[in-house]
C-alpha positions as CSV (number, residue, x, y, z in Angstrom):
1,X,-15.1,5.4,-215.9
2,X,-13.3,7.8,-218.1
3,X,-10.9,6.7,-221.0
4,X,-7.7,8.5,-221.0
5,X,-6.8,9.2,-224.8
6,X,-2.9,8.8,-223.8
7,X,-3.7,5.3,-222.5
8,X,-5.6,4.0,-225.6
9,X,-3.3,5.2,-228.0
10,X,-0.6,3.4,-225.9
11,X,-2.4,0.3,-225.7
12,X,-3.3,0.7,-229.6
13,X,0.3,1.2,-230.3
14,X,1.4,-1.5,-228.0
15,X,-0.9,-4.2,-230.1
16,X,0.4,-2.9,-233.3
17,X,3.8,-3.1,-232.7
18,X,4.2,-6.0,-230.7
19,X,3.2,-8.5,-233.4
20,X,5.9,-6.5,-236.1
21,X,8.6,-6.8,-233.7
22,X,8.2,-10.5,-232.9
23,X,8.1,-11.3,-236.8
24,X,11.4,-12.2,-238.6
25,X,12.1,-10.9,-242.2
26,X,9.5,-13.1,-244.6
27,X,11.1,-15.0,-247.3
28,X,8.8,-15.7,-250.3
29,X,9.6,-18.6,-252.0
30,X,8.4,-19.3,-255.3
31,X,8.0,-23.2,-256.0
32,X,8.0,-25.0,-259.3
33,X,8.3,-28.3,-261.2
34,X,9.4,-30.3,-264.0
35,X,8.6,-33.6,-265.5
36,X,12.3,-34.9,-265.5
37,X,11.6,-38.0,-267.2
38,X,10.3,-35.9,-270.4
39,X,13.4,-34.0,-269.9
40,X,15.8,-36.5,-269.7
41,X,14.5,-38.6,-272.4
42,X,14.0,-35.6,-275.0
43,X,17.3,-34.2,-274.3
44,X,19.0,-37.5,-274.3
45,X,17.7,-38.1,-277.9
46,X,18.5,-34.6,-278.9
47,X,21.9,-34.4,-277.6
48,X,23.0,-37.9,-279.4
49,X,21.5,-37.0,-282.6
50,X,23.3,-33.1,-282.6
51,X,26.3,-35.0,-281.7
52,X,26.3,-37.1,-284.3
53,X,25.5,-34.9,-287.0
54,X,28.2,-32.5,-285.8
55,X,30.8,-35.1,-285.8
56,X,29.5,-36.7,-289.3
57,X,29.7,-33.4,-290.8
58,X,33.2,-32.7,-289.3
59,X,34.6,-36.2,-290.3
60,X,33.6,-35.2,-293.8
61,X,35.4,-31.8,-293.6
62,X,38.5,-33.2,-292.3
63,X,38.8,-36.2,-295.1
64,X,38.0,-33.3,-297.6
65,X,40.8,-31.3,-296.1
66,X,43.1,-34.3,-296.3
67,X,41.9,-35.7,-300.0
68,X,42.5,-32.0,-301.7
69,X,45.5,-30.6,-299.7
70,X,47.3,-34.1,-299.7
71,X,50.1,-33.0,-301.5
72,X,50.3,-29.6,-300.2
73,X,50.7,-31.1,-296.4
74,X,53.6,-32.5,-294.6
75,X,54.1,-36.0,-293.3
76,X,53.4,-34.9,-289.8
77,X,50.5,-32.8,-290.6
78,X,49.2,-35.8,-292.8
79,X,49.6,-37.9,-290.0
80,X,48.0,-35.3,-287.5
81,X,45.1,-35.1,-289.8
82,X,44.5,-38.7,-289.9
83,X,44.8,-39.1,-286.2
84,X,42.0,-36.5,-285.8
85,X,39.9,-38.4,-288.1
86,X,40.6,-41.4,-286.1
87,X,39.6,-40.0,-283.2
88,X,36.2,-38.5,-284.4
89,X,35.3,-42.0,-286.2
90,X,35.9,-43.1,-282.6
91,X,33.7,-40.9,-280.6
92,X,31.2,-41.2,-283.8
93,X,31.1,-44.9,-283.2
94,X,30.7,-44.7,-279.5
95,X,27.7,-41.8,-279.9
96,X,26.0,-44.0,-282.7
97,X,26.2,-47.2,-280.7
98,X,24.8,-45.4,-277.2
99,X,22.1,-44.0,-279.9
100,X,21.2,-47.1,-281.0
101,X,20.9,-48.8,-277.2
102,X,19.0,-45.6,-276.3
103,X,16.8,-46.1,-279.0
104,X,16.2,-50.1,-278.2
105,X,16.8,-50.2,-274.7
106,X,16.1,-46.5,-273.1
107,X,19.5,-46.8,-271.6
108,X,23.0,-45.4,-272.3
109,X,26.1,-47.3,-271.7
110,X,28.9,-44.5,-271.6
111,X,29.2,-43.1,-268.4
112,X,30.6,-39.6,-269.9
113,X,27.8,-39.2,-272.2
114,X,25.6,-39.7,-268.9
115,X,27.5,-37.2,-267.2
116,X,27.4,-34.8,-269.8
117,X,23.7,-35.1,-270.2
118,X,23.2,-34.8,-266.5
119,X,25.3,-31.7,-266.2
120,X,23.5,-29.9,-269.3
121,X,20.1,-30.7,-267.6
122,X,21.2,-29.3,-264.2
123,X,22.6,-26.3,-265.7
124,X,19.5,-25.7,-267.3
125,X,17.0,-26.2,-264.6
126,X,19.4,-23.8,-262.6
127,X,19.4,-21.0,-265.2
128,X,15.5,-21.2,-265.7
129,X,15.3,-21.0,-262.5
130,X,16.9,-18.4,-261.8
131,X,15.4,-16.3,-264.8
132,X,12.1,-17.2,-263.6
133,X,12.6,-16.4,-260.1
134,X,11.8,-19.9,-258.7
135,X,13.7,-20.7,-255.0
136,X,12.7,-24.3,-255.1
137,X,12.0,-26.8,-258.1
138,X,11.1,-30.2,-257.6
139,X,10.2,-33.3,-260.1
140,X,7.1,-35.2,-260.5
141,X,8.5,-38.6,-260.3
142,X,8.5,-38.6,-256.7
143,X,5.8,-37.9,-253.9
144,X,4.4,-35.1,-256.1
145,X,0.9,-34.5,-255.8
146,X,-0.4,-31.6,-257.9
147,X,1.5,-28.6,-259.7
148,X,-0.6,-26.0,-261.7
149,X,0.8,-25.4,-265.3
150,X,2.0,-21.7,-264.6
151,X,4.7,-23.4,-262.6
152,X,5.7,-26.1,-264.7
153,X,9.0,-25.2,-265.7
154,X,9.6,-28.4,-268.2
155,X,9.2,-26.6,-271.6
156,X,11.5,-23.7,-270.3
157,X,13.8,-26.1,-269.0
158,X,13.6,-27.6,-272.6
159,X,14.0,-24.6,-274.5
160,X,17.6,-23.8,-272.3
161,X,18.6,-27.3,-273.5
162,X,17.8,-26.3,-276.9
163,X,20.1,-23.5,-276.7
164,X,22.8,-25.5,-275.5
165,X,22.5,-27.9,-278.6
166,X,22.8,-24.6,-280.6
167,X,25.6,-23.6,-279.2
168,X,27.1,-27.2,-279.7
169,X,26.2,-27.2,-283.3
170,X,28.0,-23.7,-283.7
171,X,31.5,-25.1,-282.3
172,X,34.0,-27.2,-283.6
173,X,33.3,-30.8,-281.9
174,X,36.1,-32.1,-279.4
175,X,37.3,-35.5,-280.0
176,X,37.1,-37.2,-277.0
177,X,33.8,-36.3,-275.1
178,X,35.8,-36.2,-271.7
179,X,37.3,-33.5,-273.1
180,X,33.9,-31.7,-273.4
181,X,33.1,-32.6,-269.8
182,X,36.7,-31.2,-268.5
183,X,36.1,-27.9,-270.3
184,X,32.9,-26.9,-268.5
185,X,34.1,-28.1,-265.1
186,X,37.1,-26.1,-265.3
187,X,35.0,-22.7,-266.3
188,X,32.8,-23.5,-263.3
């Protein structure tokens, strides 16, 4: 039996091209994971400490302004400044209570604080995932069996959250926490 070179080449090309034509675009998925318990616990403590520190300093600044510029301020400016001081003290009291509660029971009572912490964590996870090229990020609190350290994003997410706290430290605190939450929701 004599082999025909054209037939052989045709059959060879057919076998090579047939599998390629049946393939769809292959999507590579990079998977990572975080230890969500560590992220939530660490960030909650850091967030509360940072907010308390910022507000204490801001209250002191407002009180100093009130005290040293009292004679130069109009009655309306004095009332406005006193209102700002009272609002900041109210928020500081709320934050301090929740910090104490978190230290003793591990929980937060105020839903606004919980929403802010959750929002910040989700933003940090999303930003870290996008920057690191991860398509899917799992937490290890469910049916998670194994994950190597090279796909563990916990420290990177905590780093992003620390950046958020530095931004918070460099800005003037908003009196009600509700405003902080609303300002970021309007931006998105």
